[in-house]
HTML snippet that shows the backbone in 3Dmol.js (N, CA, C, O; Angstrom):
<script src="https://3Dmol.org/build/3Dmol-min.js"></script>
<div id="view" style="width:600px;height:400px;position:relative"></div>
<script>
const pdb = `
ATOM      1  N   UNK A   1     256.231 -34.772 232.492  1.00  0.00           N
ATOM      2  CA  UNK A   1     255.597 -35.109 233.858  1.00  0.00           C
ATOM      3  C   UNK A   1     256.459 -35.519 234.746  1.00  0.00           C
ATOM      4  O   UNK A   1     257.388 -36.235 234.373  1.00  0.00           O
ATOM      5  N   UNK A   2     256.329 -35.158 236.067  1.00  0.00           N
ATOM      6  CA  UNK A   2     257.634 -35.575 236.893  1.00  0.00           C
ATOM      7  C   UNK A   2     256.755 -35.996 238.044  1.00  0.00           C
ATOM      8  O   UNK A   2     255.871 -35.156 238.217  1.00  0.00           O
ATOM      9  N   UNK A   3     256.685 -37.033 238.918  1.00  0.00           N
ATOM     10  CA  UNK A   3     256.206 -37.303 240.187  1.00  0.00           C
ATOM     11  C   UNK A   3     257.220 -37.853 241.249  1.00  0.00           C
ATOM     12  O   UNK A   3     258.092 -38.698 241.043  1.00  0.00           O
ATOM     13  N   UNK A   4     256.967 -37.277 242.299  1.00  0.00           N
ATOM     14  CA  UNK A   4     258.113 -37.948 243.401  1.00  0.00           C
ATOM     15  C   UNK A   4     257.565 -39.268 243.962  1.00  0.00           C
ATOM     16  O   UNK A   4     256.505 -39.309 244.587  1.00  0.00           O
ATOM     17  N   UNK A   5     258.376 -40.416 243.700  1.00  0.00           N
ATOM     18  CA  UNK A   5     257.911 -41.563 244.085  1.00  0.00           C
ATOM     19  C   UNK A   5     258.199 -41.903 245.590  1.00  0.00           C
ATOM     20  O   UNK A   5     257.506 -42.500 246.414  1.00  0.00           O
ATOM     21  N   UNK A   6     259.310 -41.394 245.674  1.00  0.00           N
ATOM     22  CA  UNK A   6     259.881 -41.456 247.307  1.00  0.00           C
ATOM     23  C   UNK A   6     260.684 -40.226 247.792  1.00  0.00           C
ATOM     24  O   UNK A   6     261.594 -39.700 247.152  1.00  0.00           O
ATOM     25  N   UNK A   7     260.239 -39.837 248.990  1.00  0.00           N
ATOM     26  CA  UNK A   7     260.996 -38.713 249.478  1.00  0.00           C
ATOM     27  C   UNK A   7     260.457 -37.469 249.277  1.00  0.00           C
ATOM     28  O   UNK A   7     259.260 -37.398 248.999  1.00  0.00           O
ATOM     29  N   UNK A   8     261.122 -36.472 249.368  1.00  0.00           N
ATOM     30  CA  UNK A   8     260.702 -35.185 249.187  1.00  0.00           C
ATOM     31  C   UNK A   8     261.802 -34.535 248.257  1.00  0.00           C
ATOM     32  O   UNK A   8     262.986 -34.799 248.463  1.00  0.00           O
ATOM     33  N   UNK A   9     261.378 -33.594 247.125  1.00  0.00           N
ATOM     34  CA  UNK A   9     262.237 -33.074 246.377  1.00  0.00           C
ATOM     35  C   UNK A   9     261.779 -31.536 245.850  1.00  0.00           C
ATOM     36  O   UNK A   9     260.617 -31.209 245.610  1.00  0.00           O
ATOM     37  N   UNK A  10     262.812 -30.783 245.743  1.00  0.00           N
ATOM     38  CA  UNK A  10     262.522 -29.424 245.495  1.00  0.00           C
ATOM     39  C   UNK A  10     262.942 -29.144 244.155  1.00  0.00           C
ATOM     40  O   UNK A  10     264.132 -29.306 243.885  1.00  0.00           O
ATOM     41  N   UNK A  11     262.140 -28.744 243.267  1.00  0.00           N
ATOM     42  CA  UNK A  11     262.512 -28.169 241.833  1.00  0.00           C
ATOM     43  C   UNK A  11     262.543 -26.561 241.939  1.00  0.00           C
ATOM     44  O   UNK A  11     261.805 -25.855 242.627  1.00  0.00           O
ATOM     45  N   UNK A  12     263.528 -26.185 241.130  1.00  0.00           N
ATOM     46  CA  UNK A  12     263.843 -24.825 240.886  1.00  0.00           C
ATOM     47  C   UNK A  12     263.810 -24.585 239.377  1.00  0.00           C
ATOM     48  O   UNK A  12     264.622 -25.138 238.634  1.00  0.00           O
ATOM     49  N   UNK A  13     262.852 -23.745 238.926  1.00  0.00           N
ATOM     50  CA  UNK A  13     262.433 -23.510 237.732  1.00  0.00           C
ATOM     51  C   UNK A  13     262.696 -22.102 237.281  1.00  0.00           C
ATOM     52  O   UNK A  13     262.384 -21.203 238.062  1.00  0.00           O
ATOM     53  N   UNK A  14     263.128 -21.852 236.344  1.00  0.00           N
ATOM     54  CA  UNK A  14     263.756 -20.551 235.721  1.00  0.00           C
ATOM     55  C   UNK A  14     263.158 -20.298 234.179  1.00  0.00           C
ATOM     56  O   UNK A  14     263.836 -20.761 233.262  1.00  0.00           O
ATOM     57  N   UNK A  15     261.986 -19.624 233.861  1.00  0.00           N
ATOM     58  CA  UNK A  15     261.792 -19.282 232.599  1.00  0.00           C
ATOM     59  C   UNK A  15     262.386 -18.387 231.574  1.00  0.00           C
ATOM     60  O   UNK A  15     263.447 -17.785 231.738  1.00  0.00           O
ATOM     61  N   UNK A  16     261.768 -18.340 230.683  1.00  0.00           N
ATOM     62  CA  UNK A  16     262.553 -17.321 229.564  1.00  0.00           C
ATOM     63  C   UNK A  16     262.500 -15.931 229.776  1.00  0.00           C
ATOM     64  O   UNK A  16     263.032 -15.161 228.977  1.00  0.00           O
ATOM     65  N   UNK A  17     261.856 -15.508 230.864  1.00  0.00           N
ATOM     66  CA  UNK A  17     261.699 -13.906 231.327  1.00  0.00           C
ATOM     67  C   UNK A  17     262.286 -14.023 232.563  1.00  0.00           C
ATOM     68  O   UNK A  17     261.926 -13.154 233.357  1.00  0.00           O
ATOM     69  N   UNK A  18     263.163 -14.913 233.018  1.00  0.00           N
ATOM     70  CA  UNK A  18     263.980 -15.034 234.384  1.00  0.00           C
ATOM     71  C   UNK A  18     262.990 -15.055 235.427  1.00  0.00           C
ATOM     72  O   UNK A  18     263.253 -14.662 236.563  1.00  0.00           O
ATOM     73  N   UNK A  19     261.687 -15.565 235.036  1.00  0.00           N
ATOM     74  CA  UNK A  19     260.792 -15.475 236.514  1.00  0.00           C
ATOM     75  C   UNK A  19     261.306 -16.984 237.247  1.00  0.00           C
ATOM     76  O   UNK A  19     261.730 -17.970 236.643  1.00  0.00           O
ATOM     77  N   UNK A  20     261.185 -16.878 238.225  1.00  0.00           N
ATOM     78  CA  UNK A  20     261.604 -18.182 239.238  1.00  0.00           C
ATOM     79  C   UNK A  20     260.643 -18.616 239.746  1.00  0.00           C
ATOM     80  O   UNK A  20     259.676 -17.878 239.930  1.00  0.00           O
ATOM     81  N   UNK A  21     260.621 -20.013 240.145  1.00  0.00           N
ATOM     82  CA  UNK A  21     259.707 -20.661 241.013  1.00  0.00           C
ATOM     83  C   UNK A  21     260.217 -21.911 241.585  1.00  0.00           C
ATOM     84  O   UNK A  21     260.813 -22.705 240.857  1.00  0.00           O
ATOM     85  N   UNK A  22     260.034 -22.145 242.804  1.00  0.00           N
ATOM     86  CA  UNK A  22     260.360 -23.208 243.557  1.00  0.00           C
ATOM     87  C   UNK A  22     259.052 -24.049 243.936  1.00  0.00           C
ATOM     88  O   UNK A  22     258.014 -23.529 244.344  1.00  0.00           O
ATOM     89  N   UNK A  23     259.236 -25.347 243.756  1.00  0.00           N
ATOM     90  CA  UNK A  23     258.136 -26.219 243.724  1.00  0.00           C
ATOM     91  C   UNK A  23     258.485 -27.579 244.584  1.00  0.00           C
ATOM     92  O   UNK A  23     259.233 -28.395 244.046  1.00  0.00           O
ATOM     93  N   UNK A  24     258.084 -27.794 245.616  1.00  0.00           N
ATOM     94  CA  UNK A  24     258.234 -29.126 246.324  1.00  0.00           C
ATOM     95  C   UNK A  24     257.290 -30.152 246.061  1.00  0.00           C
ATOM     96  O   UNK A  24     256.104 -29.862 245.908  1.00  0.00           O
ATOM     97  N   UNK A  25     257.722 -31.397 245.989  1.00  0.00           N
ATOM     98  CA  UNK A  25     257.211 -32.612 245.623  1.00  0.00           C
ATOM     99  C   UNK A  25     257.372 -33.600 246.658  1.00  0.00           C
ATOM    100  O   UNK A  25     258.498 -33.966 246.995  1.00  0.00           O
ATOM    101  N   UNK A  26     256.265 -34.085 247.218  1.00  0.00           N
ATOM    102  CA  UNK A  26     256.499 -35.237 248.219  1.00  0.00           C
ATOM    103  C   UNK A  26     255.893 -36.539 247.635  1.00  0.00           C
ATOM    104  O   UNK A  26     255.062 -36.500 246.727  1.00  0.00           O
ATOM    105  N   UNK A  27     256.298 -37.589 248.138  1.00  0.00           N
ATOM    106  CA  UNK A  27     255.752 -39.057 247.767  1.00  0.00           C
ATOM    107  C   UNK A  27     254.586 -39.022 248.525  1.00  0.00           C
ATOM    108  O   UNK A  27     254.399 -38.244 249.461  1.00  0.00           O
ATOM    109  N   UNK A  28     253.613 -40.063 248.029  1.00  0.00           N
ATOM    110  CA  UNK A  28     252.390 -40.165 248.495  1.00  0.00           C
ATOM    111  C   UNK A  28     251.336 -39.206 248.462  1.00  0.00           C
ATOM    112  O   UNK A  28     250.306 -39.363 249.118  1.00  0.00           O
ATOM    113  N   UNK A  29     251.575 -38.077 247.623  1.00  0.00           N
ATOM    114  CA  UNK A  29     250.616 -37.038 247.467  1.00  0.00           C
ATOM    115  C   UNK A  29     249.940 -36.958 246.201  1.00  0.00           C
ATOM    116  O   UNK A  29     248.920 -36.282 246.064  1.00  0.00           O
ATOM    117  N   UNK A  30     250.534 -37.706 245.148  1.00  0.00           N
ATOM    118  CA  UNK A  30     249.910 -37.779 243.892  1.00  0.00           C
ATOM    119  C   UNK A  30     250.064 -36.717 243.123  1.00  0.00           C
ATOM    120  O   UNK A  30     249.450 -36.630 242.060  1.00  0.00           O
ATOM    121  N   UNK A  31     250.957 -35.701 243.578  1.00  0.00           N
ATOM    122  CA  UNK A  31     251.348 -34.508 242.724  1.00  0.00           C
ATOM    123  C   UNK A  31     252.010 -34.900 241.374  1.00  0.00           C
ATOM    124  O   UNK A  31     252.773 -35.866 241.356  1.00  0.00           O
ATOM    125  N   UNK A  32     251.801 -34.326 240.456  1.00  0.00           N
ATOM    126  CA  UNK A  32     252.401 -34.301 239.297  1.00  0.00           C
ATOM    127  C   UNK A  32     252.896 -32.667 238.715  1.00  0.00           C
ATOM    128  O   UNK A  32     252.182 -31.664 238.750  1.00  0.00           O
ATOM    129  N   UNK A  33     254.239 -32.747 238.215  1.00  0.00           N
ATOM    130  CA  UNK A  33     254.766 -31.729 237.784  1.00  0.00           C
ATOM    131  C   UNK A  33     255.053 -31.678 236.279  1.00  0.00           C
ATOM    132  O   UNK A  33     255.765 -32.554 235.788  1.00  0.00           O
ATOM    133  N   UNK A  34     254.519 -30.661 235.489  1.00  0.00           N
ATOM    134  CA  UNK A  34     254.729 -30.614 234.383  1.00  0.00           C
ATOM    135  C   UNK A  34     255.461 -29.288 233.842  1.00  0.00           C
ATOM    136  O   UNK A  34     254.986 -28.153 233.882  1.00  0.00           O
ATOM    137  N   UNK A  35     256.814 -29.694 233.288  1.00  0.00           N
ATOM    138  CA  UNK A  35     257.664 -28.442 232.980  1.00  0.00           C
ATOM    139  C   UNK A  35     257.560 -28.124 231.486  1.00  0.00           C
ATOM    140  O   UNK A  35     257.967 -28.948 230.666  1.00  0.00           O
ATOM    141  N   UNK A  36     257.026 -26.952 231.102  1.00  0.00           N
ATOM    142  CA  UNK A  36     257.051 -26.775 229.864  1.00  0.00           C
ATOM    143  C   UNK A  36     258.315 -26.722 229.013  1.00  0.00           C
ATOM    144  O   UNK A  36     259.361 -26.749 229.662  1.00  0.00           O
ATOM    145  N   UNK A  37     258.432 -26.648 227.603  1.00  0.00           N
ATOM    146  CA  UNK A  37     259.601 -26.640 226.925  1.00  0.00           C
ATOM    147  C   UNK A  37     260.434 -25.233 227.085  1.00  0.00           C
ATOM    148  O   UNK A  37     259.657 -24.279 227.093  1.00  0.00           O
ATOM    149  N   UNK A  38     261.511 -24.938 227.186  1.00  0.00           N
ATOM    150  CA  UNK A  38     262.474 -23.650 227.417  1.00  0.00           C
ATOM    151  C   UNK A  38     262.125 -23.257 228.577  1.00  0.00           C
ATOM    152  O   UNK A  38     261.797 -22.080 228.731  1.00  0.00           O
ATOM    153  N   UNK A  39     262.120 -24.215 229.712  1.00  0.00           N
ATOM    154  CA  UNK A  39     262.323 -23.657 231.120  1.00  0.00           C
ATOM    155  C   UNK A  39     263.395 -24.600 231.747  1.00  0.00           C
ATOM    156  O   UNK A  39     263.476 -25.826 231.678  1.00  0.00           O
ATOM    157  N   UNK A  40     264.186 -23.703 232.372  1.00  0.00           N
ATOM    158  CA  UNK A  40     265.356 -24.459 232.996  1.00  0.00           C
ATOM    159  C   UNK A  40     264.895 -24.862 234.142  1.00  0.00           C
ATOM    160  O   UNK A  40     264.041 -24.233 234.767  1.00  0.00           O
ATOM    161  N   UNK A  41     265.591 -26.325 234.665  1.00  0.00           N
ATOM    162  CA  UNK A  41     265.449 -26.484 235.997  1.00  0.00           C
ATOM    163  C   UNK A  41     266.452 -27.266 236.447  1.00  0.00           C
ATOM    164  O   UNK A  41     267.235 -27.867 235.712  1.00  0.00           O
ATOM    165  N   UNK A  42     266.461 -27.286 237.899  1.00  0.00           N
ATOM    166  CA  UNK A  42     267.212 -28.363 238.699  1.00  0.00           C
ATOM    167  C   UNK A  42     266.337 -28.740 239.941  1.00  0.00           C
ATOM    168  O   UNK A  42     265.308 -28.156 240.281  1.00  0.00           O
ATOM    169  N   UNK A  43     266.935 -29.846 240.582  1.00  0.00           N
ATOM    170  CA  UNK A  43     266.276 -30.276 241.624  1.00  0.00           C
ATOM    171  C   UNK A  43     267.236 -30.788 242.519  1.00  0.00           C
ATOM    172  O   UNK A  43     268.386 -31.063 242.177  1.00  0.00           O
ATOM    173  N   UNK A  44     266.704 -30.947 243.872  1.00  0.00           N
ATOM    174  CA  UNK A  44     267.491 -31.421 244.980  1.00  0.00           C
ATOM    175  C   UNK A  44     266.565 -32.170 246.177  1.00  0.00           C
ATOM    176  O   UNK A  44     265.476 -31.795 246.612  1.00  0.00           O
ATOM    177  N   UNK A  45     267.209 -33.133 246.494  1.00  0.00           N
ATOM    178  CA  UNK A  45     266.372 -34.125 247.544  1.00  0.00           C
ATOM    179  C   UNK A  45     266.674 -33.519 248.657  1.00  0.00           C
ATOM    180  O   UNK A  45     267.807 -33.123 248.930  1.00  0.00           O
ATOM    181  N   UNK A  46     265.508 -33.382 249.504  1.00  0.00           N
ATOM    182  CA  UNK A  46     265.430 -33.162 251.050  1.00  0.00           C
ATOM    183  C   UNK A  46     265.755 -34.097 252.029  1.00  0.00           C
ATOM    184  O   UNK A  46     265.896 -33.805 253.216  1.00  0.00           O
ATOM    185  N   UNK A  47     265.916 -35.562 251.414  1.00  0.00           N
ATOM    186  CA  UNK A  47     265.984 -36.614 252.206  1.00  0.00           C
ATOM    187  C   UNK A  47     267.445 -37.216 252.261  1.00  0.00           C
ATOM    188  O   UNK A  47     267.986 -37.477 251.187  1.00  0.00           O
ATOM    189  N   UNK A  48     268.170 -37.473 253.538  1.00  0.00           N
ATOM    190  CA  UNK A  48     269.343 -37.879 253.634  1.00  0.00           C
ATOM    191  C   UNK A  48     269.901 -39.155 252.985  1.00  0.00           C
ATOM    192  O   UNK A  48     271.039 -39.335 252.552  1.00  0.00           O
ATOM    193  N   UNK A  49     268.780 -40.067 253.011  1.00  0.00           N
ATOM    194  CA  UNK A  49     268.975 -41.337 252.285  1.00  0.00           C
ATOM    195  C   UNK A  49     268.899 -41.094 250.896  1.00  0.00           C
ATOM    196  O   UNK A  49     269.895 -40.822 250.226  1.00  0.00           O
ATOM    197  N   UNK A  50     267.727 -41.182 250.427  1.00  0.00           N
ATOM    198  CA  UNK A  50     267.436 -40.966 248.993  1.00  0.00           C
ATOM    199  C   UNK A  50     265.938 -40.668 248.548  1.00  0.00           C
ATOM    200  O   UNK A  50     264.956 -40.974 249.225  1.00  0.00           O
ATOM    201  N   UNK A  51     265.903 -40.072 247.397  1.00  0.00           N
ATOM    202  CA  UNK A  51     264.527 -39.731 246.955  1.00  0.00           C
ATOM    203  C   UNK A  51     264.338 -40.056 245.583  1.00  0.00           C
ATOM    204  O   UNK A  51     265.314 -39.852 244.860  1.00  0.00           O
ATOM    205  N   UNK A  52     263.397 -40.476 245.102  1.00  0.00           N
ATOM    206  CA  UNK A  52     263.112 -41.061 243.633  1.00  0.00           C
ATOM    207  C   UNK A  52     261.981 -40.191 243.148  1.00  0.00           C
ATOM    208  O   UNK A  52     260.942 -39.925 243.752  1.00  0.00           O
ATOM    209  N   UNK A  53     262.397 -39.760 241.846  1.00  0.00           N
ATOM    210  CA  UNK A  53     261.548 -39.081 240.949  1.00  0.00           C
ATOM    211  C   UNK A  53     261.116 -40.056 239.629  1.00  0.00           C
ATOM    212  O   UNK A  53     261.861 -40.933 239.192  1.00  0.00           O
ATOM    213  N   UNK A  54     260.170 -39.835 239.237  1.00  0.00           N
ATOM    214  CA  UNK A  54     259.683 -40.520 237.969  1.00  0.00           C
ATOM    215  C   UNK A  54     259.501 -39.482 236.831  1.00  0.00           C
ATOM    216  O   UNK A  54     258.738 -38.558 237.114  1.00  0.00           O
ATOM    217  N   UNK A  55     260.095 -39.462 235.517  1.00  0.00           N
ATOM    218  CA  UNK A  55     260.027 -38.422 234.700  1.00  0.00           C
ATOM    219  C   UNK A  55     259.224 -39.144 233.551  1.00  0.00           C
ATOM    220  O   UNK A  55     259.780 -40.053 232.935  1.00  0.00           O
ATOM    221  N   UNK A  56     258.059 -38.806 233.273  1.00  0.00           N
ATOM    222  CA  UNK A  56     257.094 -39.577 232.430  1.00  0.00           C
ATOM    223  C   UNK A  56     257.086 -38.574 231.186  1.00  0.00           C
ATOM    224  O   UNK A  56     256.544 -37.475 231.307  1.00  0.00           O
ATOM    225  N   UNK A  57     257.660 -38.940 230.052  1.00  0.00           N
ATOM    226  CA  UNK A  57     257.564 -37.982 228.634  1.00  0.00           C
ATOM    227  C   UNK A  57     256.388 -38.598 228.162  1.00  0.00           C
ATOM    228  O   UNK A  57     255.909 -39.687 228.477  1.00  0.00           O
ATOM    229  N   UNK A  58     255.947 -37.663 227.278  1.00  0.00           N
ATOM    230  CA  UNK A  58     254.739 -37.910 226.229  1.00  0.00           C
ATOM    231  C   UNK A  58     255.094 -38.493 224.899  1.00  0.00           C
ATOM    232  O   UNK A  58     254.299 -39.062 224.151  1.00  0.00           O
ATOM    233  N   UNK A  59     256.456 -38.282 224.665  1.00  0.00           N
ATOM    234  CA  UNK A  59     256.960 -39.019 223.263  1.00  0.00           C
ATOM    235  C   UNK A  59     258.312 -39.468 223.393  1.00  0.00           C
ATOM    236  O   UNK A  59     258.906 -39.427 224.471  1.00  0.00           O
ATOM    237  N   UNK A  60     258.774 -39.859 222.427  1.00  0.00           N
ATOM    238  CA  UNK A  60     260.231 -40.565 222.400  1.00  0.00           C
ATOM    239  C   UNK A  60     261.319 -39.542 222.761  1.00  0.00           C
ATOM    240  O   UNK A  60     261.309 -38.393 222.319  1.00  0.00           O
ATOM    241  N   UNK A  61     262.209 -40.000 223.546  1.00  0.00           N
ATOM    242  CA  UNK A  61     263.244 -38.810 223.980  1.00  0.00           C
ATOM    243  C   UNK A  61     264.251 -38.638 222.842  1.00  0.00           C
ATOM    244  O   UNK A  61     264.554 -39.568 222.095  1.00  0.00           O
ATOM    245  N   UNK A  62     264.756 -37.400 222.746  1.00  0.00           N
ATOM    246  CA  UNK A  62     265.526 -37.112 221.654  1.00  0.00           C
ATOM    247  C   UNK A  62     266.534 -36.348 222.370  1.00  0.00           C
ATOM    248  O   UNK A  62     266.181 -35.388 223.056  1.00  0.00           O
ATOM    249  N   UNK A  63     267.874 -36.716 222.265  1.00  0.00           N
ATOM    250  CA  UNK A  63     268.948 -36.267 223.007  1.00  0.00           C
ATOM    251  C   UNK A  63     269.209 -34.836 222.597  1.00  0.00           C
ATOM    252  O   UNK A  63     269.599 -34.028 223.441  1.00  0.00           O
ATOM    253  N   UNK A  64     268.998 -34.465 221.262  1.00  0.00           N
ATOM    254  CA  UNK A  64     269.335 -33.344 220.704  1.00  0.00           C
ATOM    255  C   UNK A  64     268.394 -32.052 221.289  1.00  0.00           C
ATOM    256  O   UNK A  64     268.705 -30.866 221.177  1.00  0.00           O
ATOM    257  N   UNK A  65     267.369 -32.492 221.834  1.00  0.00           N
ATOM    258  CA  UNK A  65     266.345 -31.365 222.633  1.00  0.00           C
ATOM    259  C   UNK A  65     266.639 -31.160 223.899  1.00  0.00           C
ATOM    260  O   UNK A  65     265.839 -30.477 224.538  1.00  0.00           O
ATOM    261  N   UNK A  66     267.710 -31.627 224.511  1.00  0.00           N
ATOM    262  CA  UNK A  66     268.253 -31.308 226.003  1.00  0.00           C
ATOM    263  C   UNK A  66     269.397 -30.685 225.983  1.00  0.00           C
ATOM    264  O   UNK A  66     270.255 -31.109 225.209  1.00  0.00           O
ATOM    265  N   UNK A  67     269.651 -29.676 226.720  1.00  0.00           N
ATOM    266  CA  UNK A  67     270.831 -28.932 226.998  1.00  0.00           C
ATOM    267  C   UNK A  67     271.193 -28.951 228.403  1.00  0.00           C
ATOM    268  O   UNK A  67     270.477 -28.430 229.258  1.00  0.00           O
ATOM    269  N   UNK A  68     272.373 -29.584 228.684  1.00  0.00           N
ATOM    270  CA  UNK A  68     272.542 -29.709 230.347  1.00  0.00           C
ATOM    271  C   UNK A  68     273.739 -28.618 230.297  1.00  0.00           C
ATOM    272  O   UNK A  68     274.443 -28.290 229.343  1.00  0.00           O
ATOM    273  N   UNK A  69     273.738 -28.212 231.487  1.00  0.00           N
ATOM    274  CA  UNK A  69     274.740 -27.097 231.976  1.00  0.00           C
ATOM    275  C   UNK A  69     274.956 -27.122 233.409  1.00  0.00           C
ATOM    276  O   UNK A  69     274.156 -27.757 234.095  1.00  0.00           O
ATOM    277  N   UNK A  70     276.003 -26.473 233.998  1.00  0.00           N
ATOM    278  CA  UNK A  70     276.452 -26.666 235.511  1.00  0.00           C
ATOM    279  C   UNK A  70     275.949 -25.166 236.127  1.00  0.00           C
ATOM    280  O   UNK A  70     275.932 -24.930 237.335  1.00  0.00           O
ATOM    281  N   UNK A  71     275.582 -24.290 235.182  1.00  0.00           N
ATOM    282  CA  UNK A  71     275.377 -23.028 235.567  1.00  0.00           C
ATOM    283  C   UNK A  71     274.154 -22.645 234.769  1.00  0.00           C
ATOM    284  O   UNK A  71     274.037 -22.953 233.583  1.00  0.00           O
ATOM    285  N   UNK A  72     273.044 -21.818 235.592  1.00  0.00           N
ATOM    286  CA  UNK A  72     272.018 -21.550 234.654  1.00  0.00           C
ATOM    287  C   UNK A  72     271.693 -20.033 235.089  1.00  0.00           C
ATOM    288  O   UNK A  72     271.435 -19.686 236.242  1.00  0.00           O
ATOM    289  N   UNK A  73     271.746 -19.286 234.091  1.00  0.00           N
ATOM    290  CA  UNK A  73     271.681 -17.793 234.398  1.00  0.00           C
ATOM    291  C   UNK A  73     272.272 -17.399 235.708  1.00  0.00           C
ATOM    292  O   UNK A  73     271.598 -17.006 236.660  1.00  0.00           O
ATOM    293  N   UNK A  74     273.460 -17.515 235.704  1.00  0.00           N
ATOM    294  CA  UNK A  74     274.575 -17.103 236.789  1.00  0.00           C
ATOM    295  C   UNK A  74     274.203 -17.802 238.039  1.00  0.00           C
ATOM    296  O   UNK A  74     274.633 -17.366 239.107  1.00  0.00           O
ATOM    297  N   UNK A  75     273.269 -19.091 237.994  1.00  0.00           N
ATOM    298  CA  UNK A  75     273.111 -19.916 239.188  1.00  0.00           C
ATOM    299  C   UNK A  75     274.205 -21.228 239.105  1.00  0.00           C
ATOM    300  O   UNK A  75     274.129 -21.945 238.107  1.00  0.00           O
ATOM    301  N   UNK A  76     275.010 -21.477 239.936  1.00  0.00           N
ATOM    302  CA  UNK A  76     275.591 -22.805 239.922  1.00  0.00           C
ATOM    303  C   UNK A  76     274.831 -23.621 240.499  1.00  0.00           C
ATOM    304  O   UNK A  76     274.354 -23.395 241.612  1.00  0.00           O
ATOM    305  N   UNK A  77     274.606 -24.711 239.809  1.00  0.00           N
ATOM    306  CA  UNK A  77     273.746 -26.112 239.933  1.00  0.00           C
ATOM    307  C   UNK A  77     274.472 -27.121 239.983  1.00  0.00           C
ATOM    308  O   UNK A  77     273.967 -28.240 240.077  1.00  0.00           O
TER     309      UNK A  77
END
`;
const viewer = $3Dmol.createViewer("view");
viewer.addModel(pdb, "pdb");
viewer.setStyle({}, {cartoon: {color: "spectrum"}});
viewer.zoomTo();
viewer.render();
</script>
């Protein structure tokens, strides 16, 4: 569960079927984004100063469940 606490942030999601989706979260709106397992994502801030997001996980974090990359399906992130 991800919420934008300050600023404005765009998330770029790519699922297993290469379906793409872009979602913008803004602070003060109370919007929450849930990213299901197996979905690659990256995000960027639209604020020049800073944006803050809160990542609320439903279980203890396990580093073995996370894969990080600078390139996702031919997109440089």
